[in-house]
Structure formats: structure tokens, C-alpha cells
LUMBA-283550 format. One record per residue (C-alpha): residue number from 1; residue in one letter; x, y, z. Coordinates in steps of 0.02 Angstrom, whole numbers. Each point is the difference from the previous one (the first is absolute). Layout:
BEGIN
+-----+------+--------+--------+--------+
: seq : type :     c1 :     c2 :     c3 :
+-----+------+--------+--------+--------+
: NUM :    a :      X :      Y :      Z :
...
+-----+------+--------+--------+--------+
//
This chain:
BEGIN
+-----+------+--------+--------+--------+
: seq : type :     c1 :     c2 :     c3 :
+-----+------+--------+--------+--------+
:   1 :    m :   -345 :  -2679 :   -101 :
:   2 :    l :    -55 :    183 :     19 :
:   3 :    a :    -96 :     55 :    161 :
:   4 :    m :   -109 :    154 :    -19 :
:   5 :    k :   -117 :     58 :    140 :
:   6 :    g :     10 :   -176 :     87 :
:   7 :    v :    -40 :    -91 :   -172 :
:   8 :    s :    107 :   -121 :    -77 :
:   9 :    f :     11 :    -32 :   -193 :
:  10 :    k :    115 :    -60 :   -132 :
:  11 :    p :     53 :    119 :   -127 :
:  12 :    g :    -71 :    -26 :   -175 :
:  13 :    s :     90 :     40 :   -158 :
:  14 :    v :    -70 :    203 :     10 :
:  15 :    a :     53 :      2 :    187 :
:  16 :    k :    178 :    -65 :    -33 :
:  17 :    k :     19 :    139 :   -141 :
:  18 :    s :    -71 :    148 :    101 :
:  19 :    l :    107 :    -61 :    152 :
:  20 :    a :    157 :    -11 :   -106 :
:  21 :    k :    -51 :    177 :    -81 :
:  22 :    a :     -4 :     68 :    172 :
:  23 :    n :    171 :    -86 :     55 :
:  24 :    k :     71 :     79 :   -145 :
:  25 :    q :    -73 :    185 :     28 :
:  26 :    i :     64 :    -33 :    173 :
:  27 :    a :    183 :    -45 :    -38 :
:  28 :    l :      3 :    155 :   -124 :
:  29 :    i :    -49 :    116 :    156 :
:  30 :    d :    129 :    -76 :    106 :
:  31 :    q :    135 :     27 :   -139 :
:  32 :    l :    -57 :    173 :    -22 :
:  33 :    r :     11 :     13 :    193 :
:  34 :    n :    161 :    -76 :     24 :
:  35 :    n :    105 :     52 :   -159 :
:  36 :    y :    -75 :    164 :    -53 :
:  37 :    f :    -43 :     92 :    173 :
:  38 :    n :     94 :   -112 :    127 :
:  39 :    l :   -174 :     28 :    110 :
:  40 :    p :      9 :   -119 :    157 :
:  41 :    d :   -137 :   -153 :     19 :
:  42 :    a :   -136 :     70 :    108 :
:  43 :    n :   -150 :    -80 :     83 :
:  44 :    r :   -148 :     39 :   -116 :
:  45 :    d :   -124 :    -56 :    110 :
:  46 :    f :     17 :    143 :    131 :
:  47 :    r :    -22 :    179 :    -45 :
:  48 :    g :     20 :    116 :    144 :
:  49 :    s :     58 :    176 :     32 :
:  50 :    f :    186 :    -50 :    -32 :
:  51 :    s :    -37 :   -116 :   -178 :
:  52 :    g :   -108 :    137 :    -71 :
:  53 :    i :   -168 :     24 :    -53 :
:  54 :    m :    -80 :     -8 :    183 :
:  55 :    t :     45 :    162 :     87 :
:  56 :    r :    -63 :    117 :    144 :
:  57 :    r :     -1 :    187 :    -28 :
:  58 :    t :    138 :     36 :    129 :
:  59 :    y :    113 :   -150 :    -38 :
:  60 :    a :      0 :     65 :   -184 :
:  61 :    k :     39 :    186 :     38 :
:  62 :    a :    138 :    -44 :    111 :
:  63 :    a :     77 :   -120 :   -118 :
:  64 :    h :      3 :    134 :   -153 :
:  65 :    l :     51 :    142 :    126 :
:  66 :    w :    150 :   -121 :     66 :
:  67 :    c :     50 :    -45 :   -173 :
:  68 :    l :     -8 :    192 :    -49 :
:  69 :    k :    103 :     39 :    137 :
:  70 :    d :    132 :   -129 :    -40 :
:  71 :    m :     18 :     51 :   -184 :
:  72 :    l :      5 :    176 :     22 :
:  73 :    p :    177 :     72 :     17 :
:  74 :    n :     45 :    105 :    170 :
:  75 :    g :    -60 :    172 :     12 :
:  76 :    r :   -161 :     85 :     37 :
:  77 :    i :   -172 :    -72 :    -40 :
:  78 :    t :   -162 :     77 :    -22 :
:  79 :    l :   -138 :   -130 :     -2 :
:  80 :    v :   -173 :     54 :    -76 :
:  81 :    t :   -155 :   -101 :     45 :
:  82 :    e :   -176 :     11 :      0 :
:  83 :    q :    -86 :    -18 :    175 :
:  84 :    e :    -11 :   -173 :     40 :
:  85 :    g :    -20 :    -67 :    185 :
:  86 :    p :    118 :   -157 :     -8 :
:  87 :    l :    144 :    124 :    -50 :
:  88 :    v :      2 :     70 :    174 :
:  89 :    r :     64 :   -156 :     82 :
:  90 :    v :    119 :    -39 :   -153 :
:  91 :    v :     92 :    162 :    -56 :
:  92 :    p :     73 :     48 :    175 :
:  93 :    h :     61 :   -165 :     17 :
:  94 :    v :     74 :    -31 :   -152 :
:  95 :    f :     87 :    166 :    -26 :
:  96 :    r :     50 :     20 :    192 :
:  97 :    d :    174 :     22 :    -29 :
:  98 :    k :    -25 :    125 :   -133 :
:  99 :    i :   -126 :    105 :    110 :
: 100 :    e :    137 :    -10 :    134 :
: 101 :    n :    144 :     68 :   -118 :
: 102 :    d :   -135 :    142 :    -64 :
: 103 :    v :     21 :    -70 :   -180 :
: 104 :    f :   -170 :    -44 :    -24 :
: 105 :    e :   -175 :     84 :    -30 :
: 106 :    w :   -172 :    -55 :    -22 :
: 107 :    l :   -140 :     89 :    -93 :
: 108 :    t :   -169 :    -67 :    -24 :
: 109 :    v :   -125 :     63 :   -136 :
: 110 :    q :   -192 :     -4 :    -24 :
: 111 :    f :    -91 :     59 :   -145 :
: 112 :    n :   -161 :    -23 :    -98 :
: 113 :    k :     14 :   -157 :    -95 :
: 114 :    k :   -185 :      3 :    -60 :
: 115 :    a :     24 :    171 :    -87 :
: 116 :    t :    -89 :    -14 :   -173 :
: 117 :    k :     93 :     87 :   -152 :
: 118 :    p :   -106 :    155 :      2 :
: 119 :    q :     39 :     16 :    189 :
: 120 :    k :    194 :    -12 :    -34 :
: 121 :    s :     -5 :    116 :   -147 :
: 122 :    a :    -98 :    133 :     88 :
: 123 :    a :    109 :    -16 :    163 :
: 124 :    s :    159 :     22 :   -115 :
: 125 :    k :    -54 :    133 :    -94 :
: 126 :    k :    -40 :     85 :    161 :
: 127 :    y :    179 :    -21 :     68 :
: 128 :    n :     77 :     42 :   -156 :
: 129 :    n :    -77 :    172 :     -2 :
: 130 :    a :     28 :     23 :    179 :
: 131 :    f :    191 :    -44 :    -28 :
: 132 :    e :     14 :     96 :   -140 :
: 133 :    a :    -63 :    160 :     76 :
: 134 :    f :    111 :    -29 :    156 :
: 135 :    r :    161 :    -28 :   -103 :
: 136 :    y :    -38 :    151 :   -132 :
: 137 :    q :   -103 :    117 :    103 :
: 138 :    n :    139 :     53 :    136 :
: 139 :    q :   -112 :    -83 :    144 :
: 140 :    h :    156 :    -57 :     92 :
: 141 :    p :    151 :    124 :     21 :
: 142 :    d :    121 :   -151 :    -25 :
: 143 :    i :    -81 :    -62 :   -156 :
: 144 :    d :     14 :     67 :   -181 :
: 145 :    p :    -13 :    -55 :   -186 :
: 146 :    d :    186 :    -69 :      9 :
: 147 :    t :    -27 :    -86 :    149 :
: 148 :    p :     43 :   -193 :    -18 :
: 149 :    i :   -185 :    -84 :      3 :
: 150 :    y :     49 :   -124 :    149 :
: 151 :    l :     56 :    142 :    108 :
: 152 :    a :   -173 :     93 :    -56 :
: 153 :    l :   -102 :   -172 :     32 :
: 154 :    q :     77 :      8 :    190 :
: 155 :    k :    -50 :    170 :     20 :
: 156 :    f :   -172 :    -17 :    -70 :
: 157 :    i :    -35 :   -153 :    107 :
: 158 :    e :     68 :     95 :    160 :
: 159 :    a :   -114 :    146 :    -36 :
: 160 :    n :   -152 :   -104 :    -46 :
: 161 :    m :      2 :   -162 :    103 :
: 162 :    a :   -116 :    -33 :    140 :
: 163 :    p :    -25 :   -111 :    152 :
: 164 :    a :    -95 :   -156 :    -62 :
: 165 :    v :   -142 :    -52 :    121 :
: 166 :    r :   -153 :   -121 :      8 :
: 167 :    t :   -164 :     50 :     68 :
: 168 :    d :   -126 :   -101 :    101 :
: 169 :    r :   -196 :     13 :    -28 :
: 170 :    f :    -19 :    162 :    112 :
: 171 :    g :    152 :     85 :    -96 :
: 172 :    t :    131 :    -16 :    124 :
: 173 :    a :    180 :      0 :    -67 :
: 174 :    l :     91 :   -169 :     30 :
: 175 :    p :    187 :    -67 :    -46 :
: 176 :    y :     15 :    -41 :   -171 :
: 177 :    p :     91 :   -163 :     34 :
: 178 :    i :    -78 :   -156 :     14 :
: 179 :    v :      8 :    -86 :    166 :
: 180 :    n :    153 :    -99 :    -10 :
: 181 :    f :    100 :    154 :    -39 :
: 182 :    q :    -69 :     81 :    157 :
: 183 :    s :    141 :    -38 :    113 :
: 184 :    k :    103 :    115 :     92 :
: 185 :    q :    159 :    -59 :    -98 :
: 186 :    f :    -83 :     85 :   -158 :
: 187 :    p :    -44 :    182 :    -47 :
: 188 :    m :   -191 :     37 :     -5 :
: 189 :    l :     10 :    133 :   -129 :
: 190 :    w :    -28 :    -30 :   -173 :
: 191 :    v :      1 :    121 :   -138 :
: 192 :    e :   -105 :     33 :   -151 :
: 193 :    s :    107 :     19 :   -160 :
: 194 :    p :    -52 :    142 :   -114 :
: 195 :    v :     78 :   -102 :   -147 :
: 196 :    q :   -102 :   -107 :   -121 :
: 197 :    l :     99 :    -83 :   -105 :
: 198 :    g :     35 :   -184 :    -52 :
: 199 :    g :   -182 :    -57 :     26 :
: 200 :    e :     28 :     32 :    197 :
: 201 :    i :   -148 :    109 :     16 :
: 202 :    d :    -49 :     66 :    179 :
: 203 :    k :    170 :    -67 :     75 :
: 204 :    k :     21 :     -5 :    179 :
: 205 :    v :    187 :    -32 :     80 :
: 206 :    g :     59 :    -52 :    167 :
: 207 :    f :    167 :    -12 :     75 :
: 208 :    p :      8 :   -146 :    123 :
: 209 :    i :    199 :     -1 :     13 :
: 210 :    v :     97 :    153 :    -63 :
: 211 :    r :    183 :     61 :     40 :
: 212 :    a :     38 :     27 :    184 :
: 213 :    k :     11 :    196 :    -14 :
: 214 :    y :   -175 :      1 :    -51 :
: 215 :    r :    -81 :   -154 :     83 :
: 216 :    k :    -12 :     65 :    192 :
: 217 :    n :    -92 :    182 :    -62 :
: 218 :    l :   -103 :   -100 :   -112 :
: 219 :    k :    -72 :   -125 :    125 :
: 220 :    a :    -46 :    146 :    107 :
: 221 :    q :    -93 :     95 :   -131 :
: 222 :    l :   -194 :    -10 :      0 :
: 223 :    f :    -88 :   -100 :   -133 :
: 224 :    d :    -96 :    148 :    -60 :
: 225 :    q :    146 :    141 :    -12 :
: 226 :    l :    132 :     33 :   -103 :
: 227 :    p :    172 :     24 :     87 :
: 228 :    q :     44 :    189 :      9 :
: 229 :    d :    195 :    -58 :     -8 :
: 230 :    a :     48 :     66 :   -168 :
: 231 :    e :    142 :   -138 :     -5 :
: 232 :    l :   -139 :   -146 :     34 :
: 233 :    r :   -120 :     71 :   -122 :
: 234 :    a :    122 :      6 :   -134 :
: 235 :    a :     55 :   -179 :     40 :
: 236 :    l :   -175 :    -52 :     -3 :
: 237 :    s :    -27 :     82 :   -163 :
: 238 :    r :    144 :    -98 :    -69 :
: 239 :    r :    -52 :   -162 :     51 :
: 240 :    t :   -183 :     16 :    -55 :
: 241 :    l :     73 :     53 :   -177 :
: 242 :    t :    107 :   -164 :    -15 :
: 243 :    a :   -140 :   -109 :     94 :
: 244 :    t :    -69 :   -101 :   -150 :
: 245 :    i :    -21 :   -186 :    -45 :
: 246 :    q :    -58 :     35 :   -188 :
: 247 :    p :    171 :    -78 :    -69 :
: 248 :    a :    -13 :   -147 :     92 :
: 249 :    a :   -177 :    -19 :    -28 :
: 250 :    s :     21 :     15 :   -193 :
: 251 :    f :    125 :   -137 :      5 :
: 252 :    m :   -101 :   -123 :    118 :
: 253 :    e :   -151 :     39 :   -111 :
: 254 :    s :     91 :    -60 :   -155 :
: 255 :    v :     76 :   -134 :     87 :
: 256 :    r :   -176 :    -75 :     61 :
: 257 :    e :    -67 :     36 :   -173 :
: 258 :    r :    124 :    -91 :    -90 :
: 259 :    v :     65 :   -140 :    126 :
: 260 :    r :   -143 :   -110 :     28 :
: 261 :    f :     59 :    -85 :    157 :
: 262 :    a :     61 :    159 :     73 :
: 263 :    r :   -175 :     65 :     25 :
: 264 :    r :    -79 :     26 :    170 :
: 265 :    a :    -63 :   -154 :     97 :
: 266 :    g :   -199 :     36 :     17 :
: 267 :    g :      8 :    171 :   -109 :
: 268 :    t :      4 :    127 :    140 :
: 269 :    s :    138 :     57 :    106 :
: 270 :    g :   -113 :      0 :    161 :
: 271 :    k :    -15 :   -193 :      1 :
: 272 :    n :     69 :    -47 :    188 :
: 273 :    d :    -17 :   -199 :    -26 :
: 274 :    p :    104 :    -96 :   -102 :
: 275 :    g :    -21 :      0 :   -187 :
: 276 :    f :     26 :   -125 :   -160 :
: 277 :    i :     31 :     32 :   -172 :
: 278 :    n :    -43 :   -145 :   -106 :
: 279 :    g :    155 :    -33 :   -119 :
: 280 :    a :    111 :    113 :    109 :
: 281 :    v :    181 :    -57 :     27 :
: 282 :    y :     23 :    -75 :    167 :
: 283 :    n :    192 :     26 :      9 :
: 284 :    p :     43 :    187 :     29 :
: 285 :    r :    160 :    -18 :   -102 :
: 286 :    v :    -97 :    -37 :   -147 :
: 287 :    l :    -95 :    158 :     11 :
: 288 :    m :    156 :    105 :     50 :
: 289 :    a :     75 :    -62 :   -157 :
: 290 :    v :   -137 :     56 :   -102 :
: 291 :    l :    -19 :    157 :     79 :
: 292 :    n :    176 :     45 :    -17 :
: 293 :    i :     -9 :    -29 :   -193 :
: 294 :    f :   -162 :     92 :     -3 :
: 295 :    r :     91 :    150 :    107 :
: 296 :    v :    156 :     17 :   -122 :
: 297 :    n :   -100 :    -10 :   -143 :
: 298 :    y :   -116 :    131 :     62 :
: 299 :    n :    149 :    113 :     55 :
: 300 :    f :    122 :    -24 :   -154 :
: 301 :    f :   -102 :    -56 :   -144 :
: 302 :    e :   -179 :     93 :     -3 :
: 303 :    e :     16 :    154 :    -71 :
: 304 :    r :   -155 :    114 :     35 :
: 305 :    q :    -36 :    182 :     36 :
: 306 :    y :     -7 :    102 :    167 :
: 307 :    i :    -93 :    163 :    -27 :
: 308 :    t :    -78 :     81 :    157 :
: 309 :    s :    -38 :    185 :     20 :
: 310 :    l :    153 :     20 :     84 :
: 311 :    n :    104 :    -60 :   -140 :
: 312 :    k :    -77 :     17 :   -165 :
: 313 :    h :    119 :    118 :    -80 :
: 314 :    e :    159 :   -117 :     56 :
: 315 :    e :    -84 :   -160 :    -59 :
: 316 :    t :    -60 :     54 :   -171 :
: 317 :    e :    110 :     36 :   -166 :
: 318 :    k :    -28 :     91 :   -170 :
: 319 :    v :    -26 :   -112 :   -138 :
: 320 :    f :     -2 :     84 :   -176 :
: 321 :    g :    -87 :    -76 :   -138 :
: 322 :    k :     28 :    -13 :   -172 :
: 323 :    s :    -27 :    126 :   -122 :
: 324 :    r :   -170 :     44 :    -67 :
: 325 :    s :    -71 :     66 :   -158 :
: 326 :    i :   -158 :     95 :    -30 :
: 327 :    k :    -78 :      1 :   -167 :
: 328 :    t :    -47 :    178 :    -77 :
: 329 :    p :   -176 :     -2 :    -46 :
: 330 :    d :    -48 :    -17 :   -186 :
: 331 :    t :    188 :    -22 :    -60 :
: 332 :    d :    118 :   -156 :     15 :
: 333 :    e :    126 :    101 :     97 :
: 334 :    k :     41 :    -60 :    184 :
: 335 :    i :     86 :    106 :    131 :
: 336 :    e :    124 :    -98 :    114 :
: 337 :    g :     17 :     50 :    183 :
: 338 :    e :     56 :    -85 :    161 :
: 339 :    a :   -110 :    -96 :    111 :
: 340 :    r :    -56 :     76 :    166 :
: 341 :    s :    110 :    -90 :    153 :
: 342 :    v :    -99 :    -91 :    122 :
: 343 :    l :     45 :    -45 :    189 :
: 344 :    t :     -9 :   -180 :     27 :
: 345 :    p :     49 :    -92 :    173 :
: 346 :    v :    166 :    -63 :     30 :
: 347 :    k :      1 :   -191 :     40 :
: 348 :    k :    120 :    -63 :    133 :
: 349 :    t :     25 :   -150 :    114 :
: 350 :    p :     -9 :     47 :    185 :
: 351 :    a :    179 :    -43 :     12 :
: 352 :    m :     52 :    142 :   -152 :
: 353 :    r :   -132 :    111 :    104 :
: 354 :    l :     93 :    -26 :    167 :
: 355 :    g :    172 :      9 :    -89 :
: 356 :    a :     35 :   -186 :     31 :
: 357 :    q :      7 :    -24 :   -197 :
: 358 :    n :     81 :    138 :   -101 :
: 359 :    t :    -12 :    -75 :   -153 :
: 360 :    k :   -154 :    -40 :   -116 :
: 361 :    k :     95 :   -163 :    -51 :
: 362 :    m :    -92 :   -138 :    100 :
: 363 :    p :    106 :   -128 :     73 :
: 364 :    d :     -5 :   -176 :    -52 :
: 365 :    p :   -148 :    -91 :     70 :
: 366 :    h :     84 :   -166 :     29 :
: 367 :    r :    141 :     85 :     90 :
: 368 :    m :   -119 :     79 :    120 :
: 369 :    f :   -111 :   -145 :     39 :
: 370 :    y :    128 :   -130 :     54 :
: 371 :    k :    152 :    -17 :     86 :
: 372 :    p :    135 :    -85 :    -96 :
: 373 :    w :     96 :    -54 :    140 :
: 374 :    l :   -137 :    -81 :     81 :
: 375 :    y :    -67 :   -114 :   -153 :
: 376 :    h :    181 :    -36 :    -86 :
: 377 :    g :    -10 :   -168 :    -63 :
: 378 :    t :   -174 :    -17 :      2 :
: 379 :    p :   -133 :    -14 :   -137 :
: 380 :    l :    -62 :    183 :     25 :
: 381 :    w :    187 :     55 :    -29 :
: 382 :    d :     10 :   -102 :   -160 :
: 383 :    k :   -173 :     77 :    -40 :
: 384 :    f :     81 :    186 :     12 :
: 385 :    e :    170 :    -23 :    -52 :
: 386 :    g :    -28 :   -115 :   -141 :
: 387 :    r :   -129 :    127 :    -99 :
+-----+------+--------+--------+--------+
//
């Protein structure tokens, strides 16, 4: 006898076949879980913050940052985030030990995410013209055409940055950070960056936590005035240049577009209540496994071009075409000549670009996507090793 919503009935032939099919599928799932991936049994009826899917923003950010801290090697860490209220309650606690040891910095960025393509093009063109003039027209005594572009950018920012402020309806200048960041523990000064790169248009940079040697002076700085101290100004310009979320944003955008159950619950990051995605994995271990596969593929197997105004000469190569012939008018005579060479983008993986992958020979995917010692003796081992 089967009971469903308080109703009892005897299964007929169709019901028996359906039940047998369902049991067969359940057995297959259990076999995959136990024999292939060694996943433990879990209560599928409970979906809370610690089993996945249903999460609150503070917990999600704390869990991600704690995991990141646990994975990174010892050494200095610079965390770059957007200006989000829950981070104020999370970051100082997660990284307390590193802050006390003066090996942690936290930078925040805000930029115009609603900028249209024409607006981005116009801003980038204006910036490129200003930077070229700064670099080649002797507008700075320490800069000449042979100066490395990274150092030139630092000096350009130092000479052209300005305090970032908001204004009320009466035109009165107000501190730029949101209420959560208007605390005595954080500096009030934010900086407007003159650099318009990577789609981060009209970027403002904040410095919630910086090195101890700069922290005291920066916290005493007025929100609408740049520091007069040359060393502090240079430190702010260096951090303004490196404060970007563009690489992480590109990776996460690719993840959300190509891995369905990694999409945001509710579709926006501003949702405060728990969210639910129909069809998403309930177990974080499954999602972590899928994301690890995607991460390895993204970093080691997907060759793509990286060309910006900063590296357009380094990331292209000359390609010589085949010889071409031109027919002489009114005759059958042909004149042979070399085809003109063209510049084409050099395609690399992120690992090649950062020097972690020194050869263009791609690694074997099955060696990258599973741990042989973990799956020894399982059907997965036989599948990979017996091919």
C-alpha cells in the first residue's frame, strides 16, 4: 500500500513500473555518490545556510573569505572589494590576525556599472589622450618615453587624482563612503582615479585598511582634501592603480553564464533575504567540485587574447601571409610578391600570461580533473586509466 497526502491506494501495473523505475534511479544515484565521489549521506529535506542554496549575505561573505584565507599561503594579502555594508562586520574579524601582524590591506572600489558602450569609449579615448600627453610631452620631471608604463601610470594618478565626494541637494560636499563605512576605524578619504581602463569608468577607490605606517595619517585626513605628505600621496596612487576587480569579475561572469546552478539567487546581489534557485545543487561539495573543474579549464585550457591599451604591442605578433601574384594587364604574365604581414593577437591561457604555464603544450585533462590517489580502485579510475 502507498500513502500520498493521507490517501491510500493499491499500486497498479503503471504505478509499479514507475516505482521500480524511480527505485532504479535512486540506486544509481546512491552508487554514484558512494562509489564515484564518496559523498556522505545528507538530510535532503533540510536546506539551510550550512547545507547550501539558502544563505544570508553576511554568512556567505564570511564563509567565502574564511575559505580564501585558509587556501592562500602565508604572506601579504591585498583584498579588493566593492563597497558592501555586510563586509564591514566580516572582513576585520576574518583577517584580524593578519591585520595585527600588518600583512593585510583592504581596498574598496566603486565605478559606473551603468555606463553605455559609447560612454566607455569616450572616457577611454579622453584618458588615453591625457596619458599619452603626460608621458611624451614632459609634463612630469621624472617621466620620459622610456619610463616603464606601470611607473608612469602611478605618477599620472598621483598628479591627477582628486578627492571623491558626494553632494546633497544644496551642493554641500559629503563623505563618499556609505553609512556602514563611516566609522572611526576607517579613513573617510576616497580618491577619484583618472585612469579609465577595463570597463571601470569613473572609478572611486577607498582605503578601509592599509599598512600601519600609513593608517594613522590617513585616518586623520579630511574627506575632501588630498594629503600633502609626498610619501602618503605616492602610496595612495599605487593602491589606486592596483585596486581593480576586473579579473575576478570576468571570471565570475563566465561562471554564472556557463554553470547554471552557480547563478545568483534572485538575480541580484542586493537581495537581503534568503534566495532559492530551482535545480541548484543542495550540497556545497558538489558545487565546489564543479567549480574546481571549471576553474582549471578556465585557467589552463582556454586560450584567449588579452589586449588592452597597455599591452597592445606585447600581446600581438606578426603573421606573414603566403606569396601573392598580380597579373599584368592585357597579358598572361604574373608578378610574384610577398604578402604584407599583419598583426594578430597572441592567444594565451591565464596561466601562461602569469607565468604558471610555461609551455603551449596543454596538460592532459583527465590528469587535471581528478586525483588518482583518491579514486584508485573505483569505476572512475577504471574509466580514466583504461582508455
